[in-house]
C-alpha positions in Angstrom: 71.6 23.4 -1.1 68.7 25.1 1.0 66.2 24.6 -2.5 67.5 20.7 -2.8 66.5 20.2 0.9 62.8 21.8 0.3 61.9 19.5 -2.5 60.1 17.0 -0.5 58.0 19.8 1.1 56.8 20.9 -1.8 56.4 17.0 -3.2 54.1 16.6 0.1 52.0 19.8 -0.1 51.0 18.9 -3.6 50.2 15.4 -2.5 48.5 16.6 0.5 46.1 19.1 -1.9 45.8 16.5 -4.3 44.4 14.1 -1.8 42.3 17.2 0.0 40.5 17.5 -3.5 40.0 14.1 -4.2 38.5 13.5 -0.7 35.9 16.8 -1.7 35.1 15.2 -5.0 34.1 11.7 -3.6 31.9 13.5 -0.6 30.2 15.6 -2.7 29.2 12.5 -5.3 28.3 10.6 -2.3 26.3 13.1 -0.8 24.6 14.0 -4.5 24.0 9.9 -4.4 22.4 10.2 -0.9 20.2 13.1 -2.1 19.1 11.1 -5.0 18.3 8.1 -2.7 16.5 10.1 -0.2 14.6 11.9 -2.8 13.6 8.3 -4.5 12.5 6.7 -0.9 10.4 10.1 -0.2 8.9 9.8 -3.9 8.3 5.9 -3.1 6.4 6.7 0.5 4.2 9.0 -1.0 3.1 6.8 -3.6 2.5 4.3 -1.0 0.8 6.6 1.0 -1.6 7.4 -2.0 -2.4 3.9 -2.5 -3.3 3.0 0.6 -5.8 5.8 0.4 -6.6 4.9 -2.7 -7.3 1.2 -1.7 -10.1 2.3 1.2 -11.8 4.7 -1.0 -12.1 1.8 -3.8 -13.3 -0.9 -1.5 -15.9 2.0 0.3 -17.3 2.1 -3.1 -17.4 -1.3 -4.0 -19.2 -2.3 -0.7 -21.5 0.9 -1.4 -22.4 0.2 -4.5 -25.6 -2.0 -3.7 -23.4 -5.1 -2.6 -23.3 -4.2 1.2 -25.3 -7.3 2.3 -23.4 -9.6 0.3 -20.2 -8.2 1.6 -21.5 -7.9 4.9 -22.7 -11.5 5.2 -18.9 -12.4 3.9 -17.4 -10.8 7.1 -19.9 -12.1 9.3 -18.9 -15.5 8.3 -15.3 -14.8 9.2 -13.9 -17.2 6.4 -10.4 -15.0 6.1 -7.9 -14.8 8.7 -7.4 -10.9 9.3 -4.0 -9.8 11.0 -6.3 -6.8 12.2 -7.9 -9.3 14.9 -5.9 -12.2 14.9 -5.3 -11.8 18.3 -9.0 -11.6 18.9 -10.5 -14.6 21.1 -14.1 -15.8 20.1 -17.1 -15.8 22.3 -17.5 -19.2 21.7 -15.3 -22.1 20.2 -17.7 -22.2 17.6 -18.0 -18.3 17.1 -16.0 -17.1 14.0 -14.1 -13.9 14.1 -15.7 -11.3 11.8 -13.3 -10.8 9.0 -13.2 -10.4 5.1 -10.5 -9.4 2.5 -10.8 -7.8 -0.9 -7.3 -7.8 -2.5 -6.5 -5.2 -5.3 -6.8 -8.2 -7.9 -10.5 -8.9 -7.0 -11.4 -4.4 -7.2 -9.2 -4.4 -10.4 -11.7 -7.0 -12.0 -14.5 -5.4 -11.0 -13.2 -1.8 -12.4 -12.1 -3.5 -15.8 -15.8 -5.1 -16.2 -17.4 -1.8 -15.6 -15.0 0.7 -17.0 -12.3 -1.2 -19.0 -9.5 0.6 -17.2 -7.5 -1.3 -14.6 -6.8 0.3 -11.0 -3.0 0.6 -11.8 -1.2 1.0 -15.3 1.7 -1.2 -15.8 4.9 0.3 -17.1 6.1 -0.7 -20.1 8.7 -0.1 -23.1 5.8 2.1 -24.5 3.9 3.9 -21.9 4.8 5.1 -18.5 2.6 3.0 -15.7 1.0 4.6 -12.5 4.1 4.1 -10.5 7.1 4.8 -12.8 8.3 6.0 -16.1 8.5 4.2 -19.2 11.1 1.2 -19.7 14.5 1.5 -21.4 13.5 -2.2 -22.8 11.3 -5.2 -22.2 12.6 -6.7 -18.7 14.9 -4.1 -17.7 15.0 -0.7 -15.8 13.9 0.0 -12.2 10.2 -1.5 -12.8 7.9 -1.5 -9.6 4.5 -2.6 -9.0 1.6 -1.6 -6.6 -0.5 -3.8 -4.6 -3.0 -3.6 -1.7 -5.5 -5.5 0.5 -8.3 -4.2 2.6 -9.6 -6.0 5.5 -13.5 -5.7 6.6 -13.7 -6.6 10.1 -16.0 -5.2 13.1 -19.4 -5.2 12.0 -22.3 -3.7 14.3 -25.6 -2.2 13.7 -25.8 1.6 14.2 -28.1 3.6 16.2 -31.6 2.8 14.0 -33.0 5.8 12.6 -36.0 7.7 14.6 -39.3 5.9 13.9 -37.7 2.7 12.4 -38.0 1.0 16.0 -41.5 1.2 17.9 -42.0 0.0 21.5 -39.0 -2.1 21.2 -40.1 -4.3 18.4 -38.2 -4.0 15.1 -40.6 -3.0 12.1 -37.9 -1.8 9.8 -36.6 -4.4 7.1 -33.3 -1.9 6.8 -30.6 -1.3 9.1 -27.6 0.6 9.2 -24.3 -1.4 9.8 -20.8 0.0 10.3 -17.5 -1.9 9.3 -14.2 -1.4 9.9 -11.9 -1.0 6.8 -8.2 -1.6 7.5 -6.3 -1.0 4.4 -2.5 -2.1 3.7 -1.0 -0.8 0.4 2.7 -1.9 -0.7 5.1 -0.4 -3.2 8.1 -2.7 -4.4 9.9 -3.7 -6.8 8.4 -5.4 -9.8 8.1 -9.5 -9.1 7.5 -11.7 -12.2 7.5 -14.8 -10.8 5.7 -14.5 -7.3 3.1 -16.9 -6.7 1.3 -15.0 -4.0 1.0 -11.7 -5.3 1.2 -10.1 -1.7 3.3 -12.4 -0.2 6.5 -12.5 -2.7 9.9 -12.3 -2.1 10.2 -9.0 -3.1 7.7 -8.0 -0.3 10.3 -8.2 1.8 13.2 -6.3 0.2 14.7 -3.6 1.7 13.2 -1.3 -1.7 9.9 -1.8 -0.5 7.4 0.2 1.2 4.0 -0.4 3.2 1.4 1.7 4.5 -1.5 1.2 6.7 -4.9 3.3 7.0 -7.9 3.0 9.1 -11.3 3.9 8.6 -15.0 3.5 10.1 -17.7 3.2 7.1 -21.5 3.1 7.4 -23.6 1.0 5.1 -27.0 2.3 5.0 -30.5 0.5 4.5 -28.9 -2.9 4.7 -31.7 -5.6 4.4 -31.6 -8.1 7.9 
């Protein structure tokens, strides 16, 4: 009679052990999933950081490669609207806010003409890309893309070199000009049907990341 009355307790203990083991298994699987997810976000953050730095260096090289005067004129003209100084009020109603943007597509065109290579290599079935491994099949897999835009603002003439001015009169036909570069880099899921590569729908995805970088560069011996 005693053993028969203890059968319910034995079943309860077995169910309790099974439940605990199931909970431990679910917790372990969830923990592994979170670790993988965190590692993926960390990898994307590092990619975004390096892409943003890459953008700043690429534009600094571009404007310093004998094209400083041309880009400086574009900046002073202020034909673009930049996030960096959008709240700055002009000194006069007809005075534009100095700004010029360079996108990854423009830098890629120049790099392609000079070297035959692209700024970033796309992922494909045949080969890995700059931001990810090979794709399992065309149009499938976690394909990502990298984009950047660099804003050039705040041009001003640096302190002249000794001897370039005498008696307050400028006798040097060249000058040194400092510019502020603000680079924005973005790594996000690939958006094939994006009409605007920077403002695509995927840009607001929770899987997209963005980084910023600011630097001051000096253009040497720019014609007046």
